[in-house]
N, C-alpha and C positions, 0 to 999 in steps of 0.2 A: 718431272717438275708437275706440281700442283699449284695454280694457277688459283681458279676460285672454288674448284672443288668439284666441279657438275662432271666434269667425263667419270671422276672415281665415282658420285654417287652412283651413276649409270652403271660402272661395271660391278661394284656391290650387289646393287637390285639384282643384274643377271649372277651376279655368282650363289646369291640366297634363292632365286628362283630356281635354279640348277640343280641345289640342295645343299650347298655351303652353308655350316652352321656359324660360320665369321670370317671376317677377311682382315688381312694382316697388309696395309699400303707403308710403300716407302719409296722414296722420289729424292733427288740429290737436293735441289730446290725447293724450299718451302715458302711459295710466295704469300699464299693466304690471303688472296685478296678480296679486298671488302671484310674481313674475319673469316668468309670463307664458310657462312652459315648455315649453305647446307652439307657441307662435309662434316662441319659440328654437331649438326642435328641427326646424320643418316644413322640408322639403326645395323646393327652387322658388323660396324668395323670396331676391332679388337684395339689395333694400336697404328698408330699412324709415326712412320720414321722416317728423317730428314736429316740433310747435313746442315753444319752450320755455316756454310756458304752465303746463306742470309740470314742477318741477325733476327731470328724470329722473336724475341723480346722486345724491340722495338716497335714490332708490328703495330703491337697493339690489343693483341686478342686477351679477350677475357682470363680470368685466370683458371676455371674452370676448363675451356680449349685449352692454355698452355700447357694445363697438367698431363692432357691426353696426347701430348707429342714427346718423343723420345727424340733428344736429338746428337749427332753422332759427330765427333770433331774429325775434320780434314787436314788438321795443323801437320800430323808427323808426313801424312803423303806429300802435304805441300815442303815440306821442309827438308823430304829428300828427295823431290824433283831438283829443288835447289842446289843440294849439295851433285846432284848428280849432274848437273848444268853446269856449276863451277868448276868440277874434275874435268868436265869434257873442254871447257873452257882454255884448259889451264894446262890442257896435253898438248 
């Protein structure tokens, strides 16, 4: 989960200090609290990938920050779980 992004910033800095040329970030839930300003200003982060479990578009992020976030749909996974549950109930 990405809250304010400060933990990711510290981790990114540690990776860069250890010789990494960039960091890719992935999380299930992107909360981006208060716009997560430190995260979006952090150098070295190449990509940020989150699922759509939180509606990112409604968080009020500036367009340039929103453009850096790749959102992966969870609809297929939830649909499959519902089908499996329905099948189990009816067996």
